[in-house]
C-alpha positions as a Python dict, from the first residue, in 0.01 Angstrom:
ca = {
    (1, 'M'): (0, 0, 0),
    (2, 'A'): (280, -247, -56),
    (3, 'D'): (466, -201, -387),
    (4, 'F'): (551, -557, -491),
    (5, 'P'): (760, -671, -786),
    (6, 'R'): (596, -836, -1082),
    (7, 'P'): (608, -1214, -1093),
    (8, 'S'): (848, -1418, -1295),
    (9, 'P'): (700, -1614, -1588),
    (10, 'P'): (484, -1904, -1481),
    (11, 'P'): (635, -2255, -1474),
    (12, 'S'): (643, -2464, -1787),
    (13, 'P'): (301, -2624, -1861),
    (14, 'D'): (446, -2973, -1870),
    (15, 'R'): (603, -2943, -1528),
    (16, 'R'): (473, -3227, -1323),
    (17, 'K'): (553, -3125, -971),
    (18, 'L'): (374, -2845, -792),
    (19, 'L'): (589, -2568, -655),
    (20, 'V'): (564, -2531, -285),
    (21, 'A'): (722, -2212, -163),
    (22, 'A'): (943, -2241, 144),
    (23, 'G'): (814, -2046, 436),
    (24, 'Y'): (496, -1965, 251),
    (25, 'A'): (300, -1859, 554),
    (26, 'A'): (551, -1593, 648),
    (27, 'A'): (571, -1467, 295),
    (28, 'N'): (193, -1463, 232),
    (29, 'A'): (158, -1086, 222),
    (30, 'A'): (471, -1036, 15),
    (31, 'A'): (342, -1292, -232),
    (32, 'I'): (47, -1080, -331),
    (33, 'I'): (207, -932, -636),
    (34, 'G'): (116, -747, -949),
    (35, 'L'): (18, -908, -1274),
    (36, 'G'): (156, -716, -1562),
    (37, 'G'): (184, -747, -1942),
    (38, 'R'): (164, -1081, -2112),
    (39, 'G'): (426, -1241, -2334),
    (40, 'A'): (400, -1252, -2709),
    (41, 'G'): (177, -1519, -2849),
    (42, 'A'): (-97, -1494, -2585),
    (43, 'K'): (-434, -1551, -2748),
    (44, 'K'): (-658, -1249, -2778),
    (45, 'V'): (-1005, -1310, -2645),
    (46, 'A'): (-1295, -1088, -2730),
    (47, 'A'): (-1452, -982, -2404),
    (48, 'V'): (-1804, -1006, -2541),
    (49, 'D'): (-1970, -1009, -2200),
    (50, 'E'): (-1758, -745, -2031),
    (51, 'H'): (-1917, -423, -1902),
    (52, 'T'): (-2260, -582, -1892),
    (53, 'G'): (-2514, -646, -1621),
    (54, 'P'): (-2587, -423, -1326),
    (55, 'K'): (-2353, -131, -1242),
    (56, 'V'): (-2372, -204, -870),
    (57, 'I'): (-2286, -543, -714),
    (58, 'P'): (-2559, -708, -503),
    (59, 'T'): (-2533, -712, -122),
    (60, 'I'): (-2585, -1025, 84),
    (61, 'A'): (-2787, -997, 402),
    (62, 'G'): (-2560, -929, 696),
    (63, 'A'): (-2287, -768, 486),
    (64, 'P'): (-2065, -522, 674),
    (65, 'T'): (-2142, -154, 642),
    (66, 'L'): (-1946, 17, 372),
    (67, 'P'): (-1643, 191, 532),
    (68, 'P'): (-1539, 545, 451),
    (69, 'D'): (-1333, 622, 142),
    (70, 'T'): (-1018, 650, 357),
    (71, 'H'): (-1049, 291, 477),
    (72, 'V'): (-749, 65, 420),
    (73, 'Y'): (-861, -287, 332),
    (74, 'D'): (-667, -596, 425),
    (75, 'V'): (-648, -696, 59),
    (76, 'V'): (-744, -512, -259),
    (77, 'V'): (-779, -692, -591),
    (78, 'K'): (-719, -414, -847),
    (79, 'G'): (-835, -368, -1200),
    (80, 'G'): (-960, -716, -1286),
    (81, 'R'): (-1264, -820, -1483),
    (82, 'V'): (-1494, -901, -1192),
    (83, 'I'): (-1771, -1147, -1278),
    (84, 'D'): (-2062, -1231, -1047),
    (85, 'P'): (-2249, -1507, -1230),
    (86, 'E'): (-2563, -1473, -1013),
    (87, 'S'): (-2635, -1108, -1096),
    (88, 'G'): (-2456, -1089, -1429),
    (89, 'Y'): (-2222, -819, -1306),
    (90, 'D'): (-1925, -819, -1546),
    (91, 'R'): (-1705, -508, -1520),
    (92, 'T'): (-1354, -395, -1465),
    (93, 'A'): (-1355, -316, -1093),
    (94, 'N'): (-1167, -328, -765),
    (95, 'V'): (-1243, -567, -480),
    (96, 'G'): (-1194, -471, -114),
    (97, 'I'): (-1154, -755, 134),
    (98, 'D'): (-1139, -740, 512),
    (99, 'G'): (-1072, -1065, 692),
    (100, 'A'): (-1262, -1346, 516),
    (101, 'T'): (-1529, -1123, 363),
    (102, 'I'): (-1571, -923, 41),
    (103, 'V'): (-1663, -579, 170),
    (104, 'T'): (-1694, -393, -162),
    (105, 'V'): (-1676, -430, -538),
    (106, 'T'): (-1645, -90, -697),
    (107, 'E'): (-1491, 100, -988),
    (108, 'A'): (-1358, 355, -736),
    (109, 'L'): (-992, 334, -628),
    (110, 'L'): (-931, 148, -306),
    (111, 'K'): (-644, 137, -58),
    (112, 'G'): (-511, -188, 73),
    (113, 'K'): (-247, -316, 308),
    (114, 'N'): (-169, -560, 23),
    (115, 'T'): (-277, -536, -338),
    (116, 'I'): (-315, -785, -621),
    (117, 'D'): (-292, -623, -960),
    (118, 'A'): (-539, -828, -1165),
    (119, 'T'): (-517, -629, -1485),
    (120, 'G'): (-607, -854, -1774),
    (121, 'Q'): (-737, -1121, -1541),
    (122, 'V'): (-1082, -1250, -1451),
    (123, 'V'): (-1179, -1224, -1085),
    (124, 'A'): (-1439, -1488, -1013),
    (125, 'P'): (-1593, -1668, -717),
    (126, 'G'): (-1383, -1968, -609),
    (127, 'F'): (-1494, -2275, -800),
    (128, 'I'): (-1716, -2533, -628),
    (129, 'D'): (-1663, -2895, -723),
    (130, 'L'): (-1983, -3067, -608),
    (131, 'L'): (-1890, -3415, -736),
    (132, 'S'): (-1555, -3489, -576),
    (133, 'Y'): (-1425, -3722, -302),
    (134, 'E'): (-1213, -3705, 19),
    (135, 'P'): (-986, -3397, -5),
    (136, 'A'): (-651, -3525, 121),
    (137, 'D'): (-374, -3278, 66),
    (138, 'N'): (-231, -3418, -256),
    (139, 'G'): (-569, -3410, -428),
    (140, 'A'): (-662, -3074, -279),
    (141, 'I'): (-344, -2916, -414),
    (142, 'Y'): (-436, -3006, -768),
    (143, 'K'): (-788, -2880, -705),
    (144, 'I'): (-650, -2541, -601),
    (145, 'Q'): (-433, -2530, -908),
    (146, 'D'): (-757, -2583, -1107),
    (147, 'G'): (-927, -2295, -922),
    (148, 'V'): (-1139, -2499, -675),
    (149, 'T'): (-1193, -2362, -327),
    (150, 'T'): (-1480, -2590, -215),
    (151, 'N'): (-1461, -2964, -258),
    (152, 'L'): (-1792, -3150, -200),
    (153, 'G'): (-1825, -3525, -218),
    (154, 'M'): (-2185, -3542, -334),
    (155, 'H'): (-2116, -3869, -510),
    (156, 'G'): (-2094, -3999, -155),
    (157, 'I'): (-1815, -4021, 96),
    (158, 'N'): (-1705, -4370, 210),
    (159, 'A'): (-1721, -4280, 576),
    (160, 'D'): (-1960, -4186, 853),
    (161, 'A'): (-2012, -3812, 885),
    (162, 'K'): (-1865, -3780, 1232),
    (163, 'D'): (-1546, -3961, 1131),
    (164, 'F'): (-1511, -3761, 811),
    (165, 'F'): (-1544, -3420, 968),
    (166, 'A'): (-1317, -3518, 1259),
    (167, 'R'): (-1047, -3615, 1009),
    (168, 'F'): (-1062, -3297, 800),
    (169, 'T'): (-1166, -3019, 1030),
    (170, 'D'): (-866, -2781, 1069),
    (171, 'K'): (-666, -3017, 843),
    (172, 'C'): (-792, -2939, 493),
    (173, 'L'): (-656, -2705, 228),
    (174, 'V'): (-1003, -2641, 79),
    (175, 'N'): (-1360, -2619, 208),
    (176, 'F'): (-1512, -2970, 235),
    (177, 'G'): (-1836, -3161, 280),
    (178, 'G'): (-2028, -3449, 132),
    (179, 'A'): (-2325, -3680, 104),
    (180, 'F'): (-2448, -3989, 283),
    (181, 'D'): (-2319, -4278, 70),
    (182, 'N'): (-2598, -4530, 36),
    (183, 'P'): (-2395, -4815, -116),
    (184, 'Y'): (-2122, -4769, 146),
    (185, 'I'): (-2378, -4784, 426),
    (186, 'R'): (-2547, -5092, 272),
    (187, 'S'): (-2218, -5277, 258),
    (188, 'T'): (-2039, -5172, 574),
    (189, 'H'): (-2327, -5137, 819),
    (190, 'F'): (-2570, -5398, 693),
    (191, 'G'): (-2344, -5649, 520),
    (192, 'L'): (-2540, -5633, 200),
    (193, 'D'): (-2370, -5742, -121),
    (194, 'A'): (-2417, -5519, -425),
    (195, 'G'): (-2707, -5731, -553),
    (196, 'D'): (-2882, -5785, -220),
    (197, 'T'): (-3218, -5619, -157),
    (198, 'A'): (-3260, -5459, 187),
    (199, 'S'): (-3545, -5577, 403),
    (200, 'D'): (-3810, -5336, 533),
    (201, 'V'): (-3646, -5347, 875),
    (202, 'Q'): (-3307, -5268, 723),
    (203, 'I'): (-3455, -4982, 520),
    (204, 'G'): (-3601, -4839, 841),
    (205, 'Q'): (-3267, -4866, 1014),
    (206, 'M'): (-3096, -4694, 718),
    (207, 'G'): (-3345, -4414, 752),
    (208, 'E'): (-3257, -4359, 1115),
    (209, 'M'): (-2893, -4367, 1031),
    (210, 'L'): (-2946, -4110, 758),
    (211, 'R'): (-3125, -3876, 1000),
    (212, 'Q'): (-2833, -3894, 1241),
    (213, 'Q'): (-2568, -3849, 976),
    (214, 'L'): (-2746, -3548, 833),
    (215, 'A'): (-2735, -3406, 1186),
    (216, 'D'): (-2369, -3491, 1196),
    (217, 'G'): (-2289, -3292, 882),
    (218, 'W'): (-2388, -3457, 549),
    (219, 'I'): (-2572, -3228, 310),
    (220, 'G'): (-2729, -3478, 72),
    (221, 'V'): (-2789, -3843, -9),
    (222, 'D'): (-2609, -4045, -278),
    (223, 'F'): (-2756, -4350, -456),
    (224, 'E'): (-2561, -4566, -695),
    (225, 'P'): (-2794, -4841, -832),
    (226, 'E'): (-2557, -4927, -1116),
    (227, 'Y'): (-2297, -5038, -863),
    (228, 'A'): (-2548, -5160, -605),
    (229, 'P'): (-2821, -5309, -824),
    (230, 'G'): (-2999, -5450, -526),
    (231, 'T'): (-3106, -5099, -427),
    (232, 'S'): (-3484, -5112, -459),
    (233, 'T'): (-3737, -4844, -533),
    (234, 'A'): (-3871, -4880, -180),
    (235, 'E'): (-3525, -4816, -36),
    (236, 'M'): (-3463, -4509, -253),
    (237, 'N'): (-3806, -4362, -182),
    (238, 'A'): (-3779, -4417, 191),
    (239, 'L'): (-3446, -4237, 212),
    (240, 'A'): (-3558, -3966, -36),
    (241, 'K'): (-3854, -3886, 185),
    (242, 'I'): (-3611, -3817, 473),
    (243, 'A'): (-3403, -3602, 237),
    (244, 'K'): (-3720, -3409, 149),
    (245, 'E'): (-3795, -3358, 521),
    (246, 'H'): (-3445, -3208, 559),
    (247, 'D'): (-3462, -3011, 234),
    (248, 'V'): (-3152, -3170, 88),
    (249, 'A'): (-3108, -3322, -256),
    (250, 'C'): (-3070, -3685, -360),
    (251, 'F'): (-2776, -3747, -597),
    (252, 'F'): (-2800, -4042, -836),
    (253, 'H'): (-2545, -4243, -1024),
    (254, 'G'): (-2810, -4398, -1250),
    (255, 'R'): (-2883, -4766, -1270),
    (256, 'Y'): (-2816, -4812, -1642),
    (257, 'S'): (-2539, -4679, -1861),
    (258, 'A'): (-2559, -4884, -2181),
    (259, 'V'): (-2655, -4728, -2509),
    (260, 'G'): (-3035, -4724, -2536),
    (261, 'T'): (-3106, -4719, -2159),
    (262, 'N'): (-3101, -4347, -2094),
    (263, 'A'): (-3476, -4307, -2072),
    (264, 'K'): (-3496, -4599, -1830),
    (265, 'T'): (-3221, -4452, -1613),
    (266, 'L'): (-3367, -4101, -1597),
    (267, 'D'): (-3723, -4219, -1546),
    (268, 'E'): (-3619, -4410, -1231),
    (269, 'I'): (-3453, -4097, -1092),
    (270, 'I'): (-3739, -3864, -1186),
    (271, 'N'): (-3994, -4108, -1039),
    (272, 'V'): (-3824, -4076, -704),
    (273, 'A'): (-3889, -3700, -726),
    (274, 'K'): (-4247, -3762, -822),
    (275, 'A'): (-4306, -4016, -543),
    (276, 'T'): (-4141, -3822, -262),
    (277, 'G'): (-4117, -3454, -363),
    (278, 'A'): (-3740, -3469, -309),
    (279, 'S'): (-3497, -3272, -518),
    (280, 'V'): (-3295, -3503, -744),
    (281, 'H'): (-2967, -3460, -926),
    (282, 'V'): (-2827, -3676, -1205),
    (283, 'E'): (-2457, -3734, -1152),
    (284, 'H'): (-2226, -3715, -1454),
    (285, 'I'): (-2508, -3738, -1704),
    (286, 'I'): (-2236, -3720, -1971),
    (287, 'S'): (-2161, -4088, -1901),
    (288, 'T'): (-2474, -4217, -1727),
    (289, 'G'): (-2815, -4118, -1856),
    (290, 'G'): (-2721, -3915, -2161),
    (291, 'T'): (-2457, -4081, -2371),
    (292, 'F'): (-2533, -4113, -2744),
    (293, 'D'): (-2871, -3944, -2695),
    (294, 'M'): (-2796, -3631, -2495),
    (295, 'A'): (-3047, -3403, -2661),
    (296, 'N'): (-3338, -3631, -2582),
    (297, 'S'): (-3212, -3701, -2231),
    (298, 'L'): (-3200, -3324, -2160),
    (299, 'K'): (-3551, -3287, -2306),
    (300, 'R'): (-3675, -3564, -2074),
    (301, 'I'): (-3545, -3374, -1772),
    (302, 'E'): (-3676, -3044, -1910),
    (303, 'R'): (-4029, -3192, -1917),
    (304, 'A'): (-3997, -3299, -1551),
    (305, 'R'): (-3872, -2952, -1459),
    (306, 'A'): (-4157, -2789, -1648),
    (307, 'A'): (-4398, -3009, -1449),
    (308, 'G'): (-4257, -2868, -1127),
    (309, 'Y'): (-4003, -3131, -1022),
    (310, 'D'): (-3659, -3016, -901),
    (311, 'V'): (-3423, -3202, -1127),
    (312, 'T'): (-3072, -3098, -1213),
    (313, 'A'): (-2755, -3267, -1349),
    (314, 'C'): (-2380, -3227, -1374),
    (315, 'M'): (-2111, -3329, -1618),
    (316, 'Y'): (-1735, -3332, -1680),
    (317, 'P'): (-1623, -3192, -2015),
    (318, 'Y'): (-1438, -3498, -2153),
    (319, 'N'): (-1516, -3747, -2425),
    (320, 'Y'): (-1420, -4045, -2210),
    (321, 'W'): (-1532, -4174, -1877),
    (322, 'A'): (-1331, -4400, -1640),
    (323, 'T'): (-1401, -4661, -1382),
    (324, 'Y'): (-1218, -4957, -1225),
    (325, 'I'): (-1161, -5237, -1470),
    (326, 'Q'): (-1308, -5504, -1241),
    (327, 'S'): (-1630, -5309, -1194),
    (328, 'P'): (-1964, -5429, -1338),
    (329, 'R'): (-1931, -5176, -1624),
    (330, 'Y'): (-1675, -5405, -1781),
    (331, 'D'): (-1876, -5722, -1737),
    (332, 'P'): (-1926, -5930, -2054),
    (333, 'G'): (-2116, -5739, -2319),
    (334, 'W'): (-1950, -5406, -2248),
    (335, 'Q'): (-1848, -5363, -2614),
    (336, 'E'): (-2206, -5370, -2729),
    (337, 'K'): (-2328, -5161, -2433),
    (338, 'F'): (-2090, -4873, -2501),
    (339, 'K'): (-2014, -4911, -2874),
    (340, 'I'): (-1640, -4953, -2805),
    (341, 'T'): (-1365, -5214, -2833),
    (342, 'Y'): (-1049, -5307, -2644),
    (343, 'G'): (-857, -5039, -2836),
    (344, 'D'): (-1083, -4771, -2683),
    (345, 'L'): (-966, -4856, -2329),
    (346, 'Q'): (-661, -4707, -2162),
    (347, 'V'): (-540, -4761, -1801),
    (348, 'A'): (-488, -4422, -1642),
    (349, 'G'): (-121, -4344, -1600),
    (350, 'Q'): (-23, -4568, -1898),
    (351, 'T'): (26, -4480, -2262),
    (352, 'D'): (-88, -4797, -2437),
    (353, 'R'): (-447, -4890, -2526),
    (354, 'L'): (-562, -5229, -2409),
    (355, 'T'): (-585, -5554, -2603),
    (356, 'K'): (-796, -5854, -2530),
    (357, 'Y'): (-494, -6014, -2357),
    (358, 'T'): (-417, -5718, -2132),
    (359, 'F'): (-787, -5660, -2058),
    (360, 'D'): (-830, -6018, -1946),
    (361, 'Q'): (-515, -5998, -1730),
    (362, 'Y'): (-647, -5693, -1541),
    (363, 'R'): (-997, -5831, -1511),
    (364, 'S'): (-882, -6165, -1368),
    (365, 'G'): (-605, -6025, -1150),
    (366, 'G'): (-599, -5936, -788),
    (367, 'R'): (-684, -5611, -618),
    (368, 'D'): (-365, -5443, -733),
    (369, 'D'): (-472, -5510, -1098),
    (370, 'N'): (-806, -5334, -1052),
    (371, 'K'): (-695, -5015, -1227),
    (372, 'L'): (-897, -4709, -1314),
    (373, 'T'): (-947, -4746, -1688),
    (374, 'A'): (-1065, -4479, -1929),
    (375, 'A'): (-1320, -4568, -2196),
    (376, 'Y'): (-1334, -4342, -2502),
    (377, 'A'): (-1712, -4379, -2525),
    (378, 'I'): (-1857, -4029, -2514),
    (379, 'P'): (-1930, -3847, -2840),
    (380, 'E'): (-1788, -3493, -2847),
    (381, 'A'): (-2127, -3374, -2972),
    (382, 'D'): (-2279, -3492, -2641),
    (383, 'V'): (-2028, -3285, -2450),
    (384, 'V'): (-2119, -2973, -2646),
    (385, 'T'): (-2496, -3037, -2620),
    (386, 'C'): (-2472, -3096, -2247),
    (387, 'L'): (-2263, -2785, -2181),
    (388, 'K'): (-2530, -2571, -2346),
    (389, 'S'): (-2801, -2669, -2097),
    (390, 'P'): (-2839, -2382, -1843),
    (391, 'W'): (-2906, -2618, -1549),
    (392, 'V'): (-2623, -2861, -1602),
    (393, 'M'): (-2336, -2794, -1364),
    (394, 'I'): (-1969, -2895, -1374),
    (395, 'G'): (-1853, -3173, -1141),
    (396, 'S'): (-1523, -3354, -1177),
    (397, 'D'): (-1621, -3695, -1032),
    (398, 'A'): (-1254, -3738, -933),
    (399, 'I'): (-979, -3633, -698),
    (400, 'I'): (-623, -3748, -753),
    (401, 'T'): (-462, -3994, -516),
    (402, 'D'): (-191, -4133, -739),
    (403, 'G'): (-108, -4164, -1109),
    (404, 'N'): (-401, -4400, -1174),
    (405, 'N'): (-678, -4148, -1212),
    (406, 'H'): (-887, -3958, -1466),
    (407, 'P'): (-738, -3625, -1574),
    (408, 'R'): (-1073, -3463, -1479),
    (409, 'A'): (-928, -3486, -1123),
    (410, 'T'): (-674, -3213, -1207),
    (411, 'G'): (-809, -3023, -1509),
    (412, 'C'): (-1189, -3026, -1514),
    (413, 'F'): (-1257, -2661, -1445),
    (414, 'S'): (-975, -2508, -1647),
    (415, 'R'): (-1074, -2734, -1937),
    (416, 'T'): (-1433, -2607, -1921),
    (417, 'I'): (-1317, -2248, -1951),
    (418, 'G'): (-1016, -2283, -2178),
    (419, 'R'): (-1150, -2535, -2426),
    (420, 'Y'): (-1519, -2449, -2439),
    (421, 'T'): (-1522, -2072, -2402),
    (422, 'R'): (-1201, -1992, -2591),
    (423, 'E'): (-1064, -2270, -2812),
    (424, 'Q'): (-1395, -2416, -2920),
    (425, 'P'): (-1647, -2150, -2820),
    (426, 'T'): (-1955, -2331, -2700),
    (427, 'I'): (-2076, -2126, -2403),
    (428, 'T'): (-1991, -1780, -2273),
    (429, 'L'): (-1746, -1725, -1996),
    (430, 'V'): (-2020, -1607, -1765),
    (431, 'E'): (-2219, -1923, -1839),
    (432, 'A'): (-1920, -2142, -1775),
    (433, 'L'): (-1849, -1970, -1440),
    (434, 'A'): (-2212, -2009, -1335),
    (435, 'K'): (-2186, -2389, -1381),
    (436, 'M'): (-1899, -2403, -1133),
    (437, 'T'): (-2001, -2137, -879),
    (438, 'I'): (-2357, -2015, -829),
    (439, 'L'): (-2541, -2317, -970),
    (440, 'P'): (-2382, -2573, -729),
    (441, 'A'): (-2416, -2321, -442),
    (442, 'K'): (-2790, -2281, -510),
    (443, 'R'): (-2836, -2654, -561),
    (444, 'L'): (-2725, -2719, -200),
    (445, 'E'): (-2773, -2398, -2),
    (446, 'A'): (-3135, -2441, 127),
    (447, 'K'): (-3013, -2589, 448),
    (448, 'V'): (-2645, -2510, 414),
    (449, 'P'): (-2586, -2151, 529),
    (450, 'A'): (-2214, -2160, 438),
    (451, 'L'): (-2298, -2194, 68),
    (452, 'R'): (-2527, -1887, 68),
    (453, 'K'): (-2205, -1679, 84),
    (454, 'K'): (-2013, -1883, -174),
    (455, 'G'): (-2023, -1891, -555),
    (456, 'R'): (-2072, -1513, -557),
    (457, 'M'): (-1871, -1194, -604),
    (458, 'Q'): (-2099, -983, -387),
    (459, 'R'): (-2079, -755, -88),
    (460, 'G'): (-2084, -978, 222),
    (461, 'A'): (-1981, -1293, 32),
    (462, 'D'): (-1696, -1511, 147),
    (463, 'A'): (-1365, -1402, 0),
    (464, 'D'): (-1310, -1733, -171),
    (465, 'I'): (-1184, -1603, -506),
    (466, 'T'): (-1020, -1747, -817),
    (467, 'I'): (-822, -1513, -1045),
    (468, 'F'): (-727, -1643, -1385),
    (469, 'D'): (-603, -1534, -1727),
    (470, 'P'): (-879, -1604, -1982),
    (471, 'R'): (-619, -1612, -2259),
    (472, 'T'): (-417, -1898, -2116),
    (473, 'I'): (-626, -2102, -1869),
    (474, 'I'): (-639, -2466, -1982),
    (475, 'D'): (-596, -2819, -1852),
    (476, 'K'): (-267, -3005, -1919),
    (477, 'S'): (-339, -3349, -1777),
    (478, 'T'): (-406, -3652, -1996),
    (479, 'V'): (-505, -4015, -1944),
    (480, 'A'): (-140, -4111, -1977),
    (481, 'D'): (-32, -3841, -1737),
    (482, 'P'): (-320, -3733, -1515),
    (483, 'A'): (-109, -3573, -1237),
    (484, 'V'): (-36, -3250, -1421),
    (485, 'S'): (-157, -2915, -1293),
    (486, 'S'): (-375, -2678, -1500),
    (487, 'V'): (-224, -2354, -1611),
    (488, 'G'): (-363, -2000, -1621),
    (489, 'V'): (-502, -1983, -1265),
    (490, 'S'): (-293, -1698, -1116),
    (491, 'Y'): (-425, -1657, -764),
    (492, 'V'): (-662, -1845, -540),
    (493, 'L'): (-787, -1685, -218),
    (494, 'L'): (-957, -1878, 58),
    (495, 'R'): (-1113, -1680, 344),
    (496, 'G'): (-937, -1370, 215),
    (497, 'Q'): (-591, -1531, 229),
    (498, 'V'): (-383, -1610, -73),
    (499, 'I'): (-327, -1988, -105),
    (500, 'K'): (-196, -1992, -459),
    (501, 'T'): (24, -1738, -644),
    (502, 'P'): (148, -1733, -1004),
    (503, 'D'): (499, -1836, -918),
    (504, 'G'): (481, -1944, -560),
    (505, 'G'): (281, -2260, -585),
    (506, 'V'): (23, -2367, -327),
    (507, 'N'): (33, -2282, 40),
    (508, 'I'): (38, -2614, 222),
    (509, 'D'): (136, -2454, 558),
    (510, 'E'): (-214, -2330, 636),
    (511, 'H'): (-521, -2557, 632),
    (512, 'L'): (-789, -2289, 598),
    (513, 'G'): (-1070, -2513, 463),
    (514, 'Q'): (-1393, -2497, 650),
    (515, 'P'): (-1653, -2777, 695),
    (516, 'I'): (-1964, -2737, 480),
    (517, 'T'): (-2249, -2877, 682),
    (518, 'G'): (-2625, -2853, 710),
    (519, 'V'): (-2837, -2681, 972),
    (520, 'F'): (-3168, -2867, 1032),
    (521, 'T'): (-3313, -2706, 1345),
}
């Protein structure tokens, strides 16, 4: 077993640029180093859930046979608090990894060619971001720093499936997949403007296109009637029936987002489930479908669930949403719709709030003036209420491309843990982890075999693992400075290989991400 030195202190939290270790691939084994004592001032967290749940970790079908006690694993993660959100396993244990697979989780000592000392750390399944976008390297690096190993564009990918998977296969730092983007298809393939209603013939052609693109890799269907208001009930139901045939979910950016329209928004989505039997998912309910009335919105979905309809939702844990300033959300009347004023708006990457003058300039400007603009329009009470729902997942709804982005692109998952399990205890650590691991895996895994081995710390699961310090993990990005990495994530493993270390940055030399696609035979 290699005896590695302990790491130097982590980089300063306000450091903007990610460290990229030179010659990372050659140094991968040597970078698997021990995590020792913490510096003074680290917050003490009561491990209220630790040493609970089953004493033996579950085994996934097809897991390798347990090797003899003398076996030397490729990698051993030693002495961490191992949490498997599906089974509730939560114990100090050792993890034995061979190749890309978790072979064992046990309290017995293990031998490894390389060892990570995870003392004082949480060892969790790699986080799954189910509401992201195209994972180009820059955005994927920040995702890894936030603990994400699987990046799924279920809000729709602006591409055809074949083209998307051709571009990213063997070229992606994280696992990747996505959904058929209905508004993109309407526009690019049928020439429909946002307010145009598709004809019956066009709807039939969309259906055939959906069938083909599911076969080509998509794992769901995305609708966005707020941004494509011409999308009719007939169009949504026709495509949802095909989704039902393929056992994939329909994801909805709801039609209405103004205060007082939540019931209308949710009823339209739930009615698609009632009419077709399809599974439906409310995207970012924190900003569309729940704002200013979250408790009643969740009750509305609860009633549908109790009646047997498969309805879920996701959220990002921020009290502001963001969209492009020339989008319909900022059409006249937006102040009344969202109970905000010009001073509640801030262009991402800038420090000043807007005025009527600067707002009008951006709205009337050209394409370069169409900036992503944050609106401080979500009550903190809604964030707390939404987080407490056991079926609401975490999805960032962002991936960073430049400095004009929402900080959820870089800090969504660390913020969920750091702010809402430690600083402002709202949910338990196990509950938080479930929202970003097993719940999104189960939402999508019916026809997606790859996800049946993700989101779990179990024998036979994929060795996609996030190791973090529960005392320090937190987001550092802001609206003014969204391109800042989270802190507290020590190691990230993808397919059993270390792609992030505490002091070595992110491995950009190896593109280990695998395509996440459906199997519909």
